[in-house]
C-alpha positions as CSV (number, residue, x, y, z in Angstrom):
1,M,-38.2,112.6,54.8
2,R,-41.3,111.2,53.2
3,H,-39.7,111.5,49.7
4,L,-36.5,109.9,50.9
5,S,-38.5,107.0,52.4
6,I,-40.2,106.4,49.1
7,V,-36.8,106.4,47.3
8,F,-35.4,104.0,49.8
9,I,-38.3,101.6,49.5
10,F,-38.1,101.8,45.7
11,L,-34.4,100.9,45.7
12,S,-34.7,98.1,48.2
13,F,-37.8,96.7,46.4
14,F,-36.2,96.4,43.0
15,G,-32.6,96.2,43.9
16,Y,-29.7,98.5,43.4
17,G,-26.7,97.4,41.5
18,Q,-25.9,93.9,40.3
19,S,-26.3,90.9,42.6
20,N,-23.7,88.2,42.9
21,I,-26.3,85.5,42.9
22,K,-27.5,84.4,39.4
23,F,-30.8,82.5,39.1
24,Q,-31.2,79.9,36.4
25,Q,-34.8,81.3,35.9
26,T,-36.7,84.1,37.6
27,V,-40.2,83.3,36.2
28,H,-42.2,80.1,36.7
29,R,-45.6,79.3,35.1
30,F,-47.7,76.9,37.1
31,G,-50.4,76.8,34.4
32,D,-54.0,75.9,35.4
33,L,-54.6,75.1,39.0
34,I,-57.7,74.0,40.8
35,E,-59.1,75.9,43.8
36,N,-57.5,74.7,47.1
37,E,-54.6,73.1,45.2
38,E,-51.1,73.7,46.7
39,V,-48.1,73.8,44.4
40,S,-44.4,74.6,44.8
41,H,-41.4,75.4,42.6
42,T,-37.7,75.6,43.4
43,F,-35.6,78.5,42.0
44,T,-32.0,77.5,41.8
45,F,-29.2,80.1,41.8
46,L,-25.4,80.3,41.7
47,N,-23.1,82.6,43.7
48,E,-21.0,84.1,40.9
49,G,-19.0,86.4,43.2
50,I,-15.6,85.9,44.8
51,D,-17.0,86.2,48.4
52,S,-19.7,84.2,50.3
53,V,-23.1,85.8,50.1
54,G,-26.1,85.5,52.4
55,I,-29.8,86.0,51.8
56,T,-31.2,88.4,54.3
57,S,-34.8,88.6,53.2
58,V,-37.3,86.8,50.9
59,K,-40.6,88.6,50.8
60,A,-43.7,87.8,48.7
61,S,-46.3,90.1,47.5
62,C,-49.1,87.9,48.9
63,D,-49.7,85.8,52.0
64,C,-50.8,83.0,49.7
65,V,-47.0,82.5,49.0
66,V,-44.7,80.7,51.4
67,T,-40.9,80.7,50.9
68,E,-38.1,78.5,52.2
69,W,-34.4,79.3,51.8
70,N,-31.0,78.6,53.4
71,I,-30.1,81.2,56.1
72,A,-26.4,80.2,56.0
73,K,-24.0,82.0,53.6
74,I,-23.4,80.5,50.2
75,A,-19.8,80.0,49.2
76,P,-18.4,81.4,45.9
77,K,-19.3,79.3,42.9
78,A,-21.8,77.2,45.0
79,L,-25.4,76.4,44.1
80,D,-28.3,76.9,46.3
81,S,-32.1,77.4,46.0
82,I,-35.3,79.1,47.2
83,T,-38.5,77.1,47.3
84,V,-41.7,79.0,46.6
85,S,-45.1,77.5,47.5
86,F,-48.5,78.8,46.3
87,N,-51.9,78.1,47.9
88,A,-54.8,78.5,45.6
89,S,-57.4,78.4,48.4
90,K,-60.2,80.9,48.0
91,R,-58.7,82.3,44.8
92,S,-60.0,82.6,41.3
93,G,-58.7,83.6,37.8
94,A,-55.2,84.7,36.8
95,F,-52.5,85.3,39.4
96,H,-49.1,87.0,39.1
97,K,-47.1,87.0,42.4
98,L,-43.7,88.6,43.0
99,I,-41.0,87.4,45.4
100,H,-38.2,89.8,46.3
101,V,-34.9,88.3,47.3
102,V,-32.4,90.6,49.1
103,T,-28.8,89.6,49.8
104,N,-26.3,91.0,52.4
105,D,-24.5,93.0,49.7
106,G,-27.6,95.2,49.4
107,T,-28.9,93.9,46.0
108,S,-32.1,92.2,45.2
109,T,-33.7,89.9,42.6
110,T,-37.4,89.6,41.8
111,L,-38.8,86.2,41.2
112,Q,-42.3,85.7,39.6
113,I,-44.9,82.9,39.7
114,I,-47.8,83.0,37.2
115,G,-50.9,80.8,36.7
116,Y,-54.6,80.6,36.6
117,V,-57.0,79.2,39.3
118,I,-60.1,77.4,38.2
119,N,-62.9,77.3,40.8
120,N,-66.2,76.6,39.1
121,A,-67.8,73.6,37.5
122,K,-67.9,75.1,34.0
123,N,-64.2,75.9,34.0
124,M,-63.4,72.5,35.5
125,I,-65.1,70.7,32.6
126,S,-63.1,72.9,30.2
127,A,-59.8,72.1,32.0
128,F,-60.5,68.3,32.1
129,P,-62.3,67.6,28.7
130,I,-61.4,63.9,28.6
131,H,-63.7,61.7,30.7
132,Y,-63.2,58.1,31.8
133,G,-66.4,57.7,33.7
134,N,-66.0,60.1,36.6
135,L,-62.2,60.4,36.2
136,F,-61.5,63.5,34.2
137,L,-58.2,64.2,32.5
138,P,-56.8,67.2,30.5
139,Y,-55.5,65.0,27.7
140,K,-56.7,61.9,25.9
141,I,-53.1,60.6,25.6
142,L,-50.4,61.0,28.2
143,N,-47.5,62.2,26.2
144,M,-44.0,61.7,27.7
145,G,-42.5,63.6,24.7
146,A,-39.0,62.9,23.2
147,I,-36.8,61.2,25.8
148,W,-33.2,60.0,25.8
149,H,-32.6,56.2,25.8
150,H,-30.3,56.2,28.8
151,Q,-32.3,57.9,31.6
152,I,-35.6,57.6,33.4
153,V,-38.1,60.3,32.9
154,E,-40.9,61.4,35.3
155,K,-43.9,63.4,34.4
156,E,-47.0,64.6,36.3
157,F,-50.6,64.8,34.9
158,K,-53.5,66.3,36.7
159,I,-56.7,64.3,37.3
160,Y,-60.1,65.2,38.7
161,N,-62.7,63.1,40.5
162,N,-66.1,64.4,39.2
163,S,-68.2,62.0,41.2
164,D,-69.9,62.6,44.6
165,S,-68.0,59.7,46.1
166,V,-64.4,59.0,46.8
167,M,-62.5,57.2,44.1
168,T,-60.0,54.6,45.1
169,F,-57.3,53.4,42.7
170,L,-56.8,49.6,42.9
171,M,-53.2,49.4,41.8
172,D,-52.8,45.7,42.7
173,S,-55.6,44.9,40.2
174,S,-54.3,47.2,37.5
175,R,-52.1,46.2,34.6
176,I,-49.1,48.5,33.9
177,P,-46.2,47.8,31.5
178,D,-43.0,46.8,33.4
179,F,-41.0,49.8,32.2
180,I,-43.6,52.2,33.6
181,Q,-44.2,53.0,37.3
182,L,-47.5,54.6,38.1
183,K,-48.5,56.4,41.3
184,I,-51.7,58.2,42.0
185,I,-51.6,61.0,44.5
186,P,-53.7,60.7,46.6
187,N,-54.6,57.0,46.0
188,I,-58.0,57.7,47.6
189,L,-59.3,60.8,45.7
190,P,-62.1,62.7,47.5
191,P,-65.2,63.7,45.5
192,K,-64.9,66.9,43.4
193,S,-61.2,67.1,43.9
194,I,-58.0,67.2,42.0
195,G,-55.1,64.7,42.1
196,T,-51.9,63.8,40.4
197,L,-51.1,60.9,38.1
198,L,-47.3,60.4,38.4
199,L,-45.6,58.5,35.5
200,N,-42.1,57.1,35.7
201,Y,-40.9,55.9,32.3
202,D,-37.8,53.8,32.0
203,P,-36.4,53.7,28.4
204,V,-33.4,51.7,29.6
205,H,-35.7,48.8,30.6
206,R,-37.6,49.3,27.4
207,A,-34.4,48.8,25.4
208,D,-35.6,50.1,22.1
209,L,-35.7,53.3,20.0
210,G,-38.6,55.0,18.2
211,F,-42.2,56.0,18.8
212,F,-44.2,53.9,21.2
213,R,-47.8,53.8,22.3
214,D,-48.7,51.7,25.4
215,G,-51.8,51.2,27.5
216,L,-52.4,51.6,31.2
217,D,-55.3,49.5,32.5
218,I,-56.2,51.2,35.8
219,M,-58.8,49.6,38.1
220,T,-60.8,52.0,40.3
221,T,-63.9,52.0,42.5
222,D,-65.7,54.3,40.0
223,V,-69.1,52.6,39.6
224,E,-69.7,54.3,36.2
225,M,-66.4,53.0,34.7
226,P,-64.3,50.8,37.0
227,L,-61.6,50.1,34.4
228,K,-59.7,53.1,32.9
229,R,-57.7,52.3,29.7
230,I,-55.4,55.2,29.1
231,S,-52.7,55.5,26.4
232,V,-49.1,56.6,27.0
233,V,-46.8,57.7,24.2
234,A,-43.1,58.4,24.0
235,T,-40.4,58.8,21.4
236,I,-37.1,57.3,22.6
237,E,-34.0,58.7,21.0
238,E,-30.3,57.7,21.5
239,Y,-28.2,60.0,23.6
240,F,-24.7,61.0,22.5
241,E,-22.2,62.6,24.9
242,A,-21.6,66.2,23.9
243,G,-18.6,66.9,26.2
244,P,-15.4,68.7,25.1
245,S,-13.6,65.4,24.3
246,S,-16.3,64.2,22.0
247,R,-16.3,67.5,20.1
248,V,-12.5,67.1,19.5
249,D,-13.2,63.6,18.1
250,S,-16.2,64.7,16.1
251,V,-14.3,64.5,12.8
252,N,-14.2,60.7,13.3
253,Y,-17.9,60.4,13.7
254,P,-20.1,58.5,11.1
255,K,-22.3,60.8,9.1
256,L,-25.5,59.6,7.3
257,D,-26.4,61.1,3.9
258,L,-29.6,60.1,2.1
259,S,-30.3,60.1,-1.7
260,D,-33.8,61.4,-0.9
261,E,-35.9,62.4,2.2
262,N,-39.2,63.0,0.4
263,I,-40.4,60.1,-1.7
264,D,-43.5,60.5,-4.0
265,F,-44.8,57.3,-5.3
266,G,-47.3,59.2,-7.4
267,K,-50.6,57.7,-8.5
268,I,-50.7,54.0,-7.8
269,L,-53.3,51.2,-8.2
270,A,-55.1,49.9,-5.1
271,N,-53.9,46.3,-5.7
272,Q,-50.3,47.1,-6.8
273,P,-47.5,47.6,-4.2
274,K,-44.9,50.2,-5.1
275,F,-41.2,50.1,-4.3
276,H,-38.4,52.6,-4.0
277,N,-34.7,52.1,-3.5
278,L,-33.2,54.6,-1.1
279,S,-29.4,55.0,-1.0
280,L,-27.7,55.5,2.4
281,Y,-24.2,56.9,2.4
282,N,-21.6,57.2,5.2
283,R,-19.9,60.5,4.7
284,G,-18.0,60.2,8.0
285,I,-15.0,58.2,9.2
286,D,-16.3,55.6,11.8
287,V,-18.6,52.8,10.7
288,L,-22.2,54.0,10.4
289,N,-24.7,51.7,12.1
290,I,-28.4,51.6,11.4
291,R,-29.7,50.9,14.9
292,T,-33.3,50.3,13.9
293,I,-36.0,51.4,11.4
294,K,-39.6,52.3,12.3
295,S,-42.7,53.3,10.4
296,N,-46.0,55.0,11.4
297,C,-48.0,52.6,9.3
298,G,-48.3,48.8,8.8
299,C,-48.7,49.5,5.1
300,V,-45.0,50.4,4.9
301,D,-42.3,47.7,4.8
302,W,-38.6,47.7,4.1
303,N,-35.5,45.7,3.5
304,L,-32.1,46.9,4.4
305,K,-29.1,45.4,2.6
306,D,-26.5,46.2,5.2
307,E,-26.9,47.7,8.7
308,N,-23.2,48.6,9.0
309,I,-21.8,51.0,6.4
310,P,-18.0,51.6,6.3
311,R,-16.7,55.1,5.7
312,G,-17.1,56.3,2.1
313,D,-19.4,53.4,1.4
314,S,-23.2,53.1,0.9
315,T,-26.0,50.6,1.1
316,V,-29.6,50.3,-0.2
317,L,-32.8,50.5,1.7
318,M,-35.7,49.1,-0.3
319,I,-39.0,50.7,0.8
320,K,-42.4,49.1,0.0
321,L,-45.8,50.8,0.2
322,D,-48.8,48.5,0.1
323,P,-52.0,50.3,-1.0
324,I,-54.4,47.4,-0.3
325,N,-57.5,48.6,1.6
326,R,-56.4,52.3,1.3
327,K,-57.8,55.1,-0.8
328,G,-57.1,58.8,-1.4
329,R,-54.0,60.8,-0.6
330,Q,-51.5,58.9,1.6
331,F,-48.9,60.6,3.9
332,K,-46.7,58.2,5.8
333,N,-43.1,58.2,7.1
334,I,-40.3,55.9,7.9
335,T,-37.7,56.8,10.5
336,L,-34.0,55.7,10.7
337,F,-32.2,55.6,14.0
338,T,-28.5,55.6,13.6
339,N,-25.2,56.3,15.5
340,D,-24.7,59.6,13.6
341,P,-24.5,61.9,16.7
342,S,-25.1,65.0,14.7
343,N,-28.5,63.8,13.4
344,S,-29.3,60.4,14.9
345,T,-33.0,60.3,13.9
346,R,-33.8,60.8,10.2
347,V,-37.5,60.9,9.1
348,I,-38.3,60.0,5.4
349,S,-41.6,61.3,4.1
350,L,-43.7,59.1,1.8
351,K,-46.7,60.1,-0.2
352,A,-49.0,58.6,-2.8
353,L,-52.4,58.9,-4.4
354,I,-54.7,55.9,-4.5
355,P,-57.7,56.5,-6.8
């Protein structure tokens, strides 16, 4: 009987057969956490079977994990979820916890949460190396990454109050761009504790394409540095619908072709601007529109002959590199944003040597 019990436990623990519920992901990495921090993640799944299915048990390998799920049966082809919360209280170092989900058809799925708990001052400094007075951040720049132009993006960044006093964030006295909403959780941050900086970035309100760097002027009660000036960067790209109907019509799309994507100006004099004429071709059917052009350096200028290029036609983009007040090897770029859905963002590399 003892051997049979072991076999039964093994089968129920790891599952026997194939479950009708399919999780979108079974592993979630929380990354670095601070001692006493509580975090949660929602695992979403689909009932792929032809019958309703119910979750009969959700068991974690540690009492530091709390789970929430729907006890009602899930209809065929319906989505549902399980929320897993982890409490980092009195814990240290790496953690790897398992959550076993058992359904009424006798099968099971194992979910995993992974991360690392920091609980000493040395590790805290390492995790938050950027200091604005007593406000510690993990990054010098808050990077929203590449985002689509048509939808709002929200991102969280950890912060740490290293002082021995509470730090209050005075949002009414802060200056935030109107396309960004900023929330500090909690707004009154206790000493030696972690919080969250929640950024809501609205590219629709920004109404532009390209790489952008903006500043947040955040007022606080930190006596060492009341005003925190923190940079936010984002690259906004145009979104093109990729549904079945658009794929059928894809033969009619405009298509940008360039005469060159790597321009070498060679050795140039420090007081002599250099020019290059770049040909832009429309190899598609619909009219090709050059939405906007951006560069990563004020030393680069341009002049576009036509922003709308009919099918089978071309235009010229004149690029100017100004070497004044520059020396040595130069590596710059210029980016074209177009309505070519297959490759809407084209980066042209520029290089030169200024003795």
